[in-house]
BADRENPA-301266 format. One record per residue: residue in one letter; x, y, z of N, C-alpha, C, CB in turn. Coordinates in steps of 0.001 Angstrom, whole numbers, padded with zeros to 6 digits, always signed. Glycine has a CB too. Layout:
<lolums>
AXYZXYZXYZXYZ ...
</lolums>
This chain:
<lolums>
X+009364-004098+062019+008892-004118+060641+008327-005501+060314+010035-003745+059662 X+007370-005558+059454+006758-006831+059089+007298-007314+057758+005233-006704+059028 X+006688-008358+057219+007247-009019+056051+006535-008687+054751+007223-010483+056256 X+005892-007517+054654+005220-007202+053395+006234-007019+052279+004361-005941+053541 X+007434-006599+052619+008516-006494+051654+009673-007283+052240+008914-004987+051357 X+009648-008618+052111+010490-009491+052912+011980-009239+052788+010218-010879+052552 X+012468-008798+051664+013900-008622+051505+014202-007427+050632+014530-009868+050920 X+015091-006526+051111+015486-005404+050260+016488-005827+049198+016074-004285+051104 X+017007-007036+049330+017993-007529+048377+017310-008019+047102+018829-008657+049003 X+017999-007812+045969+017517-008346+044700+017974-009794+044592+018035-007499+043489 X+017030-010708+044649+017359-012129+044657+017538-012695+043262+016290-012899+045376 X+017070-011949+042255+017290-012314+040861+018144-011249+040192+015945-012490+040113 X+019146-011663+039436+019894-010739+038593+019116-010614+037290+021379-011233+038345 X+018540-009460+037047+017672-009286+035874+018441-009183+034558+016826-008050+036049 X+019767-009122+034626+020578-009069+033395+020087-007933+032480+020519-010438+032639 X+019907-006755+033065+019263-005653+032336+020002-005259+031054+019154-004445+033237 X+021323-005259+031092+022077-004899+029888+022088-006036+028872+023511-004518+030256 X+022310-007244+029355+022413-008388+028443+021096-008703+027736+022878-009610+029203 X+019978-008538+028432+018694-008938+027853+018296-008070+026666+017609-008881+028909 X+018941-006904+026515+018652-006035+025377+019385-006470+024111+019021-004607+025713 X+020331-007388+024258+021090-007852+023096+020209-008727+022201+022349-008636+023546 X+020385-008577+020907+019612-009364+019946+019869-010854+020160+019966-008958+018494 X+018798-011619+020253+018918-013066+020377+019138-013574+021788+020020-013531+019535 X+019192-012682+022776+019485-013139+024142+018401-014082+024653+019622-011939+025090 X+017145-013691+024520+016057-014533+025007+016027-015864+024266+014714-013814+024855 X+016246-015840+022965+016243-017078+022181+017334-018025+022666+016433-016772+020684 X+018480-017463+023022+019579-018294+023533+019183-018952+024851+020860-017449+023723 X+018581-018179+025739+018145-018733+027023+017111-019839+026806+017560-017622+027923 X+016142-019567+025915+015098-020560+025659+015664-021840+025041+014033-019972+024742 X+016829-021730+024442+017455-022903+023842+018241-023759+024811+018347-022478+022753 X+018371-023310+026062+019096-024096+027054+018141-025019+027801+019832-023176+028041 X+018647-026177+028208+017820-027134+028947+017711-026759+030422+018393-028544+028811 X+018589-025869+030885+018640-025582+032321+017690-024470+032753+020041-025212+032712 X+017136-023698+031819+016252-022613+032240+014927-023182+032750+016005-021626+031074 X+014241-022382+033554+012966-022800+034115+011889-021772+033769+013076-022983+035648 X+010636-022249+033707+009536-021433+033203+008510-021189+034302+008870-022107+031991 X+008147-019914+034460+007018-019515+035296+005858-019222+034356+007364-018262+036202 X+004719-019847+034602+003565-019727+033700+002483-018834+034276+002985-021098+033402 X+001986-017907+033440+000872-017042+033813-000262-017234+032814+001313-015551+033869 X-001487-017218+033349-002667-017273+032494-003787-016493+033164-003098-018744+032217 X-004292-015502+032456-005395-014662+032962-005085-014061+034335-006685-015484+033045 X-003848-013574+034472-003463-012886+035703-003106-013779+036865-004543-012007+036117 X-003025-015087+036639-002690-016016+037711-001454-016820+037336-003874-016954+038010 X-000694-017227+038364+000519-018010+038159+000257-019477+038448+001657-017489+039045 X+000969-020343+037755+000844-021775+037997+001700-022149+039199+001260-022596+036743 X+001044-022564+040288+001723-022941+041521+002072-024420+041486+000850-022621+042750 X+003112-024769+042242+003513-026167+042365+003511-026493+043856+004934-026435+041706 X+002401-027018+044331+002231-027184+045764+001989-025818+046384+003467-027876+046402 X+002725-025504+047453+002546-024225+048140+003449-023128+047589+002807-024395+049615 X+004322-023476+046656+005259-022504+046112+004989-022199+044652+006667-022999+046272 X+005640-021146+044172+005539-020802+042762+006192-021895+041931+006193-019431+042478 X+005575-022242+040809+006100-023307+039973+007214-022827+039054+004992-023910+039157 X+008336-023536+039072+009452-023290+038148+009605-024568+037330+010809-022910+038919 X+009038-024558+036131+008876-025797+035399+009981-026026+034371+007541-025807+034719 X+010368-027284+034271+011312-027711+033239+010602-027588+031895+011823-029186+033488 X+011160-026818+030956+010466-026654+029666+010241-027972+028940+011255-025724+028772 X+011044-028982+029263+010909-030262+028576+009602-030970+028915+012075-031156+028921 X+008997-030637+030067+007762-031317+030459+006531-030488+030112+007778-031619+031953 X+006735-029324+029505+005619-028458+029137+005282-028613+027663+005945-026997+029455 X+004024-028455+027309+003657-028513+025891+004185-027281+025164+002121-028620+025725 X+004287-027384+023865+004713-026228+023076+003721-025093+023250+004852-026599+021583 X+004245-023882+023396+003377-022718+023593+002689-022371+022279+004187-021500+024122 X+001446-021894+022343+000773-021448+021117+001589-020373+020409-000635-020915+021438 X+001658-020444+019099+002445-019467+018345+001852-018076+018407+002566-019897+016908 X+000547-017984+018533-000131-016694+018529-000554-016314+019936-001347-016724+017599 X-000116-015141+020369-000570-014612+021647+000297-014931+022840-001904-015101+021911 X+001222-015878+022738+002096-016205+023863+003225-015180+023959+002672-017636+023713 X+003515-014714+025173+004595-013761+025418+005629-014425+026315+004057-012443+026065 X+006896-014353+025925+007988-014811+026765+008771-013603+027268+008909-015788+025993 X+009068-013603+028574+009798-012496+029184+010923-013063+030041+008850-011596+030033 X+012124-012535+029850+013237-012960+030688+013137-012263+032040+014598-012653+030005 X+012994-013042+033132+012849-012466+034463+014176-012285+035173+011951-013325+035295 X+015127-013176+034944+016422-013013+035582+017100-014327+035887+016274-012231+036836 X+018253-014188+036535+019112-015341+036854+019272-015434+038369+020514-015217+036155 X+019162-016639+038907+019266-016854+040353+020658-016442+040831+018979-018343+040717 X+020689-015558+041809+021963-015072+042341+022644-016127+043213+021744-013790+043147 X+023917-015898+043443+024693-016815+044281+024285-016674+045742+026203-016551+044122 X+024457-017753+046491+024247-017702+047933+022824-017926+048387+024695-016412+048436 X+021928-018266+047487+020546-018516+047877+020338-020000+048140+019575-018020+046793 X+019642-020300+049226+019368-021707+049547+017926-022006+049182+019638-022017+051061 X+017673-022166+047910+016328-022435+047455+016270-023659+046578+015782-021254+046721 X+015132-023804+045910+014932-024996+045082+015703-024919+043777+013458-025191+044791 X+016124-023716+043366+016791-023543+042084+018286-023316+042278+016173-022375+041313 X+019106-023966+041472+020556-023778+041589+020976-022368+041179+021293-024808+040730 X+022104-021945+041727+022692-020668+041337+022888-020621+039818+024039-020444+042068 X+022556-019490+039215+022762-019311+037782+021601-019764+036918+023975-020038+037369 X+020538-020305+037526+019378-020732+036738+018662-019517+036153+018403-021565+037607 X+018406-019545+034864+017646-018486+034210+016151-018798+034313+018078-018330+032722 X+015375-017762+034628+013925-017927+034771+013223-017100+033701+013447-017506+036198 X+012308-017742+032973+011564-017089+031908+010075-017144+032235+011857-017754+030536 X+009416-016026+032085+007964-015966+032235+007312-016280+030898+007511-014573+032754 X+006351-017190+030924+005548-017478+029734+004107-017068+030030+005635-019001+029331 X+003639-016053+029341+002270-015578+029506+001421-016202+028409+002196-014014+029462 X+000505-017075+028805-000343-017751+027827-001446-016811+027345-000954-019033+028431 X-001874-016956+026108-002971-016114+025614-004239-016364+026412-003227-016375+024121 X-005083-015359+026453-006314-015432+027240-007145-016641+026838-007134-014149+027073 X-007215-016912+025544-008000-018044+025038-007102-019240+024748-008770-017642+023768 X-006257-019584+025725-005278-020658+025526-005920-022021+025317-004349-020725+026706 X-007195-022148+025644-007880-023411+025399-007694-024398+026529-007397-024020+024118 X-007688-025682+026183-007639-026764+027160-006321-026741+027924-007829-028120+026471 X-006409-026670+029260-005210-026672+030094-005071-027997+030844-005247-025500+031088 X-005558-029064+030232-005510-030376+030871-004084-030878+031065-006290-031375+030053 X-003129-030255+030363-001732-030673+030473-001077-030238+031788-000945-030116+029311 X-001755-029383+032564-001169-028883+033813-000772-030062+034697-002167-027949+034561 X+000479-030090+035184+000933-031234+035995+000093-031424+037240+002385-031055+036392 X+000013-032658+037712-000735-032956+038925-000191-032184+040115-000701-034445+039212 X-001079-031660+040941-000664-030890+042102-000412-029429+041812+000554-031484+042679 X-000469-029051+040532-000250-027654+040150-001583-027016+039778+000756-027551+038967 X-001743-025767+040150-002952-025043+039783-002655-023548+039685-004077-025307+040807 X-003431-022846+038880-003256-021406+038715-003908-020675+039893-003863-020925+037363 X-003163-019717+040450-003657-018955+041599-003221-017503+041481-003151-019566+042927 X-004030-016609+042046-003691-015202+042092-002783-014887+043269-004947-014364+042164 X-002069-013772+043169-001101-013408+044202-001750-013253+045569-000396-012123+043825 X-002877-012572+045648-003528-012341+046938-003911-013650+047621-004768-011473+046754 X-004182-014691+046818-004623-015965+047381-003480-016763+048007-005289-016793+046309 X-002258-016534+047540-001149-017396+047971+000006-016648+048615-000633-018164+046804 X-000017-015312+048588+001149-014542+049011+001578-014831+050440+000867-013082+048867 X+000605-015089+051325+000948-015316+052732+001863-016524+052910-000318-015505+053555 X+001826-017476+051978+002644-018670+052107+003914-018671+051281+001846-019837+051742 X+004198-017573+050583+005373-017512+049717+006604-017059+050485+005119-016575+048543 X+007765-017601+050120+009002-017088+050712+009453-015851+049941+010118-018177+050708 X+010563-015248+050371+011018-013989+049785+011339-014132+048299+012241-013482+050529 X+011929-015250+047919+012299-015454+046515+011051-015566+045641+013172-016719+046364 X+010126-016424+046042+008892-016589+045266+008113-015281+045180+008012-017680+045887 X+008114-014527+046271+007392-013259+046280+007956-012299+045243+007448-012625+047667 X+009279-012165+045207+009890-011251+044248+009618-011683+042813+011390-011161+044487 X+009747-012968+042544+009526-013457+041183+008056-013272+040788+009936-014949+041066 X+007139-013598+041691+005713-013485+041395+005342-012029+041081+004874-014011+042582 X+005807-011098+041921+005461-009691+041737+006050-009148+040433+005956-008859+042930 X+007292-009496+040136+007898-009075+038871+007115-009627+037684+009363-009533+038797 X+006792-010914+037755+006046-011547+036671+004670-010920+036506+005909-013042+036925 X+003993-010659+037620+002657-010055+037570+002712-008686+036907+002062-009935+038985 X+003699-007894+037292+003801-006532+036770+004031-006520+035263+004926-005784+037470 X+004968-007316+034804+005286-007274+033370+004202-007967+032547+006651-007934+033104 X+003545-008975+033117+002433-009620+032409+001269-008652+032249+001972-010886+033157 X+000977-007886+033308-000083-006873+033226+000214-005864+032125-000244-006150+034574 X+001474-005437+032062+001858-004429+031069+001678-004957+029651+003311-003991+031283 X+002148-006153+029397+001983-006727+028055+000505-006831+027678+002642-008116+027981 X-000314-007180+028665-001731-007352+028375-002447-006081+027989-002403-007940+029540 X-001894-004926+028381-002562-003652+028107-001828-002799+027074-002709-002870+029386 X-000742-003319+026493+000029-002526+025531+000261-003287+024225+001373-002122+026140 X-000765-003968+023800-000657-004696+022534-000695-003769+021330-001770-005714+022424 X-001124-002502+021548-001202-001537+020448-000538-000221+020857-002678-001294+020035 X-000052+000471+019880+000696+001708+020089-000215+002822+020606+001377+002146+018785 X+000182+003518+021683-000637+004623+022175-000602+005848+021271-000189+005009+023550 X+000343+005874+020323+000445+007015+019411-000466+006873+018200+001876+007184+018951 X-000389+005688+017569-001113+005541+016302-002096+004381+016291-000136+005363+015183 X-002076+003543+017325-003022+002437+017412-002609+001182+016678-004318+002871+016901 X-001422+001180+016087-000958-000006+015365-000466-001071+016344+000165+000368+014374 X-000416-002334+015927+000079-003395+016808+001527-003145+017213-000045-004759+016121 X+001873-003612+018405+003258-003546+018872+003818-004952+018990+003355-002806+020230 X+005145-005065+018893+005814-006362+019026+006708-006349+020258+006643-006696+017754 X+006862-007504+020886+007679-007637+022080+009142-007816+021697+007198-008818+022937 X+010028-007004+022299+011465-007070+022038+012232-006961+023355+011900-005947+021058 X+013562-006988+023260+014440-006854+024438+014052-007847+025525+014381-005419+024998 X+013895-009097+025125+013562-010190+026042+012280-009933+026806+014690-010413+027015 X+011334-009196+026175+010036-008952+026772+009940-007674+027566+009682-010072+027635 X+010992-006836+027558+011001-005629+028375+010812-004352+027561+012288-005548+029139 X+010443-004506+026299+010129-003346+025470+009163-003792+024384+011422-002714+024853 X+008247-002905+024009+007379-003166+022871+007582-002037+021860+005874-003278+023311 X+007650-002424+020592+007884-001432+019537+006729-001452+018549+009225-001703+018807 X+006307-000253+018172+005217-000121+017215+005679-000580+015842+004711+001334+017158 X+004904-001439+015229+005261-001958+013916+005072-000917+012817+004437-003187+013605 X+004323+000164+013114+004048+001185+012106+005013+002367+012210+002614+001676+012239 X+005117+002986+013382+005941+004197+013491+007274+003981+014205+005171+005260+014210 X+007520+002755+014686+008809+002441+015297+008995+002969+016710+009887+002970+014449 X+007975+003583+017311+008117+004111+018674+008291+002959+019663+006885+004976+019062 X+009101+003218+020698+009413+002200+021688+008687+002500+023001+010935+002118+021918 X+008175+001454+023647+007384+001616+024867+007867+000619+025918+005865+001419+024578 X+007932+001094+027164+008511+000318+028249+007501+000173+029394+009812+000982+028751 X+007689-000860+030247+006743-001075+031345+006558+000179+032197+007214-002227+032222 X+005329+000432+032553+004975+001630+033310+004747+001279+034771+003721+002298+032718 X+005247+002165+035642+005011+002036+037076+004421+003343+037585+006327+001680+037839 X+003333+003258+038333+002676+004448+038875+002996+004571+040362+001138+004386+038647 X+003792+005573+040773+004092+005733+042200+002899+006275+042968+005288+006657+042389 X+002737+005791+044177+001672+006266+045065+002251+006445+046458+000460+005274+045088 X+001842+007516+047138+002263+007761+048514+001223+007165+049459+002452+009287+048782 X+001683+006447+050470+000794+005872+051480+001331+006281+052846+000696+004302+051347 X+000447+006810+053696+000903+007499+054901+000171+007026+056152+000724+008993+054741 X+000946+006736+057192+000396+006555+058533+000504+007899+059234+001150+005417+059336 X-000633+008472+059614-000685+009839+060167-000637+009762+061687-001977+010594+059695 X+000381+010401+062271+000582+010357+063720+000424+011759+064292+001979+009773+064075 X-000392+011885+065320-000634+013166+065963+000405+013498+067016-001994+013177+066583 X+000320+014712+067553+001277+015170+068555+001227+014317+069819+001011+016625+068904 X+000076+013692+070090-000061+012837+071276+000308+011383+071009-001478+012904+071795 X+000800+011096+069799+001246+009743+069478+000180+008838+068920+001804+009119+070675 X-001088+009307+068878-002143+008476+068300-002038+008457+066774-003532+008986+068734 X-002653+007454+066161-002639+007311+064713-004039+007576+064158-002144+005900+064305 X-004086+008239+063009-005363+008533+062360-005566+007554+061210-005411+010009+061848 X-006622+006762+061280-006936+005793+060240-008256+006172+059571-007009+004360+060825 X-008373+005799+058310-009542+006204+057524-010358+004991+057100-009111+007005+056288 X-011649+005247+056917-012567+004239+056400-013072+004694+055041-013750+003995+057381 X-012896+003835+054039-013273+004154+052665-014715+003717+052391-012308+003478+051669 X-015396+004452+051512-016773+004102+051164-016880+002711+050546-017341+005128+050206 X-015792+002212+049969-015830+000903+049324-015718-000249+050323-014717+000803+048307 X-015486+000067+051596-015256-000962+052607-016430-001062+053582-013964-000670+053373 X-016395-002138+054384-017292-002214+055534-016956-001077+056499-017179-003601+056244 X-017921-000676+057300-017744+000510+058132-016741+000331+059265-019055+000911+058703 X-016348-000900+059563-015376-001106+060637-013963-001379+060105-015822-002262+061521 X-013769-001215+058806-012433-001432+058227-011686-000100+058171-012533-002067+056797 X-010470-000109+058700-009663+001107+058754-008271+000847+058185-009562+001626+060199 X-007721+001878+057560-006382+001745+057009-005717+003109+056942-006425+001093+055617 X-004478+003100+056493-003747+004321+056231-004308+004970+054963-002225+004038+056091 X-003852+006191+054678-004369+006949+053539-003338+006943+052424-004722+008402+053948 X-003801+006762+051183-002878+006687+050046-003441+007424+048849-002590+005230+049677 X-002542+007800+047947-002956+008441+046703-001798+008493+045732-003492+009851+046968 X-002117+008626+044458-001086+008599+043425-000303+009908+043366-001713+008312+042070 X+000980+009767+043041+001845+010919+042817+001506+011499+041442+003365+010523+042912 X+001244+012801+041386+000901+013436+040126+002153+013915+039397-000054+014604+040365 X+001995+014248+038126+003108+014734+037317+003745+015956+037973+002634+015075+035889 X+005066+015960+038070+005778+017094+038633+005813+017126+040139+005179+018335+038148 X+005310+016103+040820+005293+016025+042277+006355+015078+042786+003928+015588+042771 X+006904+015383+043952+007714+014405+044663+006786+013512+045481+008772+015103+045575 X+007321+012411+045976+006520+011540+046821+006056+012254+048074+007302+010304+047192 X+006933+013091+048655+006585+013820+049868+005480+014844+049605+007821+014514+050437 X+005589+015559+048486+004542+016535+048152+003193+015851+047939+004930+017326+046893 X+003223+014709+047291+001985+013967+047069+001379+013512+048390+002241+012760+046163 X+002228+013065+049321+001739+012618+050620+001022+013746+051353+002895+012089+051470 X+001644+014932+051392+001036+016079+052078-000283+016463+051404+002007+017290+052087 X-000296+016510+050073-001512+016901+049346-002636+015899+049575-001221+017026+047841 X-002348+014603+049423-003386+013584+049560-003999+013586+050959-002814+012207+049246 X-003168+013747+051987-003688+013742+053353-004606+014942+053572-002530+013755+054376 X-004191+016103+053056-005034+017298+053197-006356+017127+052456-004297+018543+052673 X-006305+016519+051259-007511+016361+050447-008480+015352+051056-007138+015931+049036 X-007963+014226+051548-008836+013123+051924-009320+013181+053371-008128+011835+051696 X-008469+013672+054288-008901+013713+055688-008730+015099+056312-008121+012690+056499 X-008336+016113+055521-008296+017483+056005-007274+017759+057081-009607+017850+056507 X-006155+017038+057064-005104+017195+058071-003830+017696+057398-004841+015853+058816 X-003138+018631+058032-001888+019150+057490-000704+018428+058126-001783+020673+057722 X+000185+017895+057299+001395+017242+057790+002537+018251+057829+001767+016026+056901 X+003214+018349+058977+004343+019276+059063+005681+018601+058799+004369+019927+060421 X+005717+017256+058844+006953+016540+058549+006636+015100+058178+007919+016590+059753 X+007599+014475+057506+007431+013101+057030+008695+012298+057287+007080+013079+055531 X+008505+011008+057522+009622+010084+057648+009387+008916+056699+009786+009591+059120 X+010317+008694+055784+010167+007602+054812+010449+006265+055493+011120+007804+053596 X+009589+005293+055256+009737+003976+055878+010204+002923+054877+008418+003542+056505 X+009593+002870+053709+009964+001863+052720+008958+001835+051589+010070+000481+053366 X+009161+000939+050643+008276+000859+049487+007866-000584+049233+008957+001449+048242 X+006825-000727+048449+006343-002061+048074+005805-002012+046653+005244-002564+049062 X+006315-002881+045806+005750-003030+044470+004391-003697+044604+006694-003857+043538 X+003395-003111+043985+002030-003638+044074+001431-003589+042660+001147-002809+045112 X+001669-004621+041877+001294-004589+040459-000169-004913+040184+002145-005544+039704 X-001063-004134+040781-002502-004351+040593-003176-003029+040234-003145-004963+041873 X-002932-002472+039035-002168-003176+038012-000679-002826+037957-002770-002902+036693 X-000228-001639+038473+001164-001252+038220+001673-000233+039233+001300-000685+036817 X+001317-000377+040482+001671+000631+041481+002998+000327+042175+000570+000737+042517 X+003647+001401+042622+004781+001320+043540+004408+002175+044739+006140+001805+042866 X+004173+001533+045881+003724+002228+047075+004918+002763+047849+002882+001299+047959 X+004938+004086+048081+005997+004754+048833+005460+005048+050229+006474+006071+048116 X+005992+004351+051233+005416+004407+052570+006065+005448+053473+005521+003067+053212 X+005235+006267+054125+005707+007318+055015+004973+007264+056358+005520+008694+054360 X+005656+007742+057395+004990+008164+058619+004875+009677+058524+005776+007705+059924 X+003665+010220+058640+003440+011656+058558+003031+012208+059912+002374+011975+057508 X+003548+013360+060261+003299+013931+061584+002482+015222+061467+004632+014204+062313 X+001531+015370+062372+000645+016526+062355+000383+017016+063774-000678+016183+061655 X+000091+018312+063882-000364+018865+065158-001879+019008+065178+000295+020224+065422 X-002538+018735+064057-003998+018833+063994-004631+017717+064825-004491+018763+062521 X-005779+018023+065381-006493+017028+066190-007852+016672+065614-006665+017536+067600 X-008321+017450+064638-009615+017196+064022-009414+016781+062558-010527+018451+064120 X-010089+015729+062166-010036+015263+060783-011350+015568+060084-009731+013753+060722 X-011259+015891+058796-012451+016186+058000-012446+015296+056761-012504+017697+057601 X-013138+014152+056779-013187+013271+055613-013754+013996+054398-014023+012028+055919 X-013270+013627+053202-013717+014319+051984-015123+013907+051549-012744+014050+050853 X-015658+012810+052114-016991+012296+051759-017102+011922+050281-018054+013331+052099 X-015960+011762+049633-015920+011261+048262-015310+009857+048268-015103+012223+047335 X-014091+009775+048795-013456+008470+048980-013546+008018+050433-011990+008521+048534 X-013337+008959+051336-013254+008631+052760-014574+008920+053457-012121+009417+053429 X-015135+007879+054084-016398+008009+054819-016173+008612+056202-017084+006642+054950 X-015131+008121+056885-014869+008577+058242-013391+008403+058558-015740+007810+059262 X-012938+009092+059597-011554+008966+060064-011579+008929+061587-010653+010151+059537 X-010690+008133+062159-010724+007919+063609-009309+007832+064167-011512+006638+063952 X-009101+008508+065310-007833+008432+066022-007804+007207+066933-007597+009712+066838 X-006654+006525+066946-006475+005366+067820-005165+005515+068600-006479+004041+066993 X-005223+005220+069901-004008+004994+070658-003548+003562+070438-004227+005280+072161 X-002364+003239+070882-001829+001892+070630-002673+000806+071296-000386+001797+071129 X-002930+000940+072584-003728-000069+073277-005157-000089+072746-003729+000193+074788 X-005664+001071+072379-007022+001163+071858-007161+000421+070535-007423+002620+071683 X-006171+000599+069648-006235-000086+068353-006115-001591+068531-005130+000422+067417 X-005188-002028+069389-005041-003465+069597-006325-004083+070151-003875-003744+070544 X-006950-003404+071077-008197-003920+071647-009302-003957+070598-008635-003064+072842 X-009371-002923+069756-010414-002873+068731-010231-003967+067695-010422-001514+068050 X-008990-004275+067361-008735-005350+066403-009160-006694+066991-007243-005384+066007 X-008866-006910+068257-009189-008194+068883-010685-008383+069101-008470-008316+070204 X-011423-007298+069379-012860-007465+069613-013707-007243+068358-013311-006513+070692 X-013052-007021+067211-013780-006860+065962-014265-005456+065690-014929-007764+065950 X-013939-004516+066558-014353-003143+066336-013612-002464+065206-014174-002362+067576 X-012450-002988+064879-011656-002441+063776-010992-003583+063024-010590-001435+064296 X-011156-003579+061716-010462-004523+060845-009366-003740+060126-011452-005215+059818 X-008136-004220+060190-007010-003499+059614-006414-004296+058458-005940-003216+060686 X-005533-003676+057654-004964-004367+056492-004212-005638+056882-004028-003433+055740 X-004198-006593+055965-003485-007844+056192-001981-007656+056155-003895-008871+055166 X-001265-008676+056566+000190-008577+056707+000936-008588+055381+000687-009700+057557 X+000227-008757+054264+000892-008712+052967+001158-007286+052509+000060-009433+051933 X+000500-006317+053123+000510-004962+052588+001454-004045+053345-000877-004388+052614 X+001932-003014+052642+002771-002017+053293+001947-001190+054272+003438-001106+052250 X+000622-001119+054078-000226-000424+055048-000071-001066+056426-001714-000450+054599 X-000048-002387+056489+000139-003088+057762+001550-002830+058302-000106-004612+057590 X+002520-002789+057409+003895-002512+057829+003989-001142+058491+004854-002587+056627 X+003325-000144+057916+003330+001198+058502+002640+001207+059865+002644+002196+057557 X+001513+000497+059954+000805+000413+061228+001693-000199+062323-000478-000415+061064 X+002365-001273+061991+003166-001955+062996+004471-001205+063274+003465-003383+062549 X+004935-000425+062307+006073+000463+062552+005699+001480+063625+006513+001182+061243 X+004507+002065+063500+004014+003015+064510+003759+002312+065845+002720+003700+064018 X+003149+001142+065784+002767+000419+066995+003990-000049+067792+001894-000780+066632 X+005067-000354+067068+006279-000809+067719+006392-002314+067839+006366-000211+069056 X+005618-003027+067046+005653-004485+067093+004476-005078+066346+005659-004977+068535 X+004239-006355+066566+003205-007082+065848+001833-006825+066468+003515-008583+065842 X+000903-006387+065649-000482-006255+066089-001155-007622+065994-001249-005191+065235 X-001699-008085+067104-002326-009407+067139-003749-009342+066605-002323-009968+068568 X-004163-010430+065970-005530-010579+065505-006168-011747+066247-005581-010797+063963 X-007502-011856+066205-008163-012932+066950-007580-014315+066664-009633-012938+066630 X-007223-014581+065416-006649-015882+065077-005312-016125+065737-006497-016005+063593 X-004525-015057+065921-003235-015196+066591-003429-015599+068046-002437-013888+066505 X-004397-014971+068696-004667-015268+070102-005166-016702+070258-005698-014278+070678 X-006080-017113+069365-006609-018479+069434-005493-019497+069241-007706-018689+068375 X-004605-019229+068293-003493-020154+068037-002558-020222+069234-002710-019727+066784 X-002324-019063+069862-001448-019028+071034-002056-019802+072197-001173-017581+071452 X-003357-019646+072398-004037-020367+073484-004028-021866+073228-005483-019870+073641 X-004219-022262+071967-004201-023689+071628-002825-024281+071876-004612-023905+070164 X-001786-023525+071490-000420-024011+071713-000138-024153+073206+000608-023060+071066 X-000645-023197+074008-000432-023266+075454-001119-024491+076060-000948-021988+076128 X-002327-024803+075573-003048-025972+076061-002292-027264+075728-004460-026012+075460 X-001781-027345+074481-001027-028541+074085+000225-028695+074938-000646-028473+072593 X+000886-027570+075201+002098-027616+076023+001773-028108+077428+002764-026229+076087 X+000662-027623+077972+000258-028031+079315-000042-029526+079369-000967-027233+079768 X-000719-030045+078322-001021-031476+078290+000253-032304+078209-001934-031804+077108 X+001208-031838+077421+002477-032554+077324+003193-032576+078654+003368-031926+076267 X+003188-031417+079328+003845-031343+080630+003206-032284+081634+003807-029923+081160 X+001873-032357+081595+001172-033249+082515+001502-034692+082195-000344-033021+082449 X+001597-035008+080904+001920-036359+080510+003301-036777+080950+001800-036499+079039 X+004213-035838+080909+005571-036136+081314+005680-036354+082825+006495-035017+080880 X+004847-035615+083565+004930-035704+085035+004102-036856+085591+004467-034397+085667 X+003205-037413+084753+002300-038459+085241+003042-039771+085443+001135-038660+084265 
</lolums>
């Protein structure tokens, strides 16, 4: 398995019951020990190569209008990170028109998740994804879906209530099934989407519809997009993907079919690969596959039985071997 979902453990205690208590967030914000994660226009403020956890004392006062504060959780015991056990973390989402950001500390800059995820550890990854998801939700639920009136943020940022009709609204997550399709001969079927270059291949995914299980959605989506019938499924794992609000449910799907029929709506083509064939195609540029941040790559490597190498991996390995050889020669000289 790869590191797209680095840890199944919850590294932050979200204090789900406590955060609903009146005044809980205000109490946390009144402590000197809490730390702030800052978001602006869908990006987080990084501190070097890691996510920034800023002392509120060094930050300017947040604008009164448009700023959202959300309680993300408390650092659990036993973690060896930059934050002490018991530290409360609060997300501060700045308004879109926050104005001059010249106050940003030196060495810190706003970055999107896709740009920095490869360098994040498990703790930063969980905090970033949680923050991204809830920030996205606040940005799209400023008004009531029932009557159109403004909504206010409550329950430490985890609920919005309509100021007119009192209806309560909570963060939304859209489940999607993503499947690595394996044939009776052990080969994998990968698809090419019209939105991609013609040599890019990935697993097939689609959203779970109302009244469907994840497994039913997987079977339906595969039949619709590549014309293959799955006779069985094996669940592998899930990945939160808040772009804007997905939860990817990963499966290995098994079929006896040997012919694929792309729908020509989303899928341009579909191709069967053996293990050695796929590895060779990735190395020679014949096939570009998903990056290691995604559950699609995790499913591929689950099927493959290990790490799929890319040209950069081979180059790095050869360079390391050359350096080792030079060192050995130097020692023997």
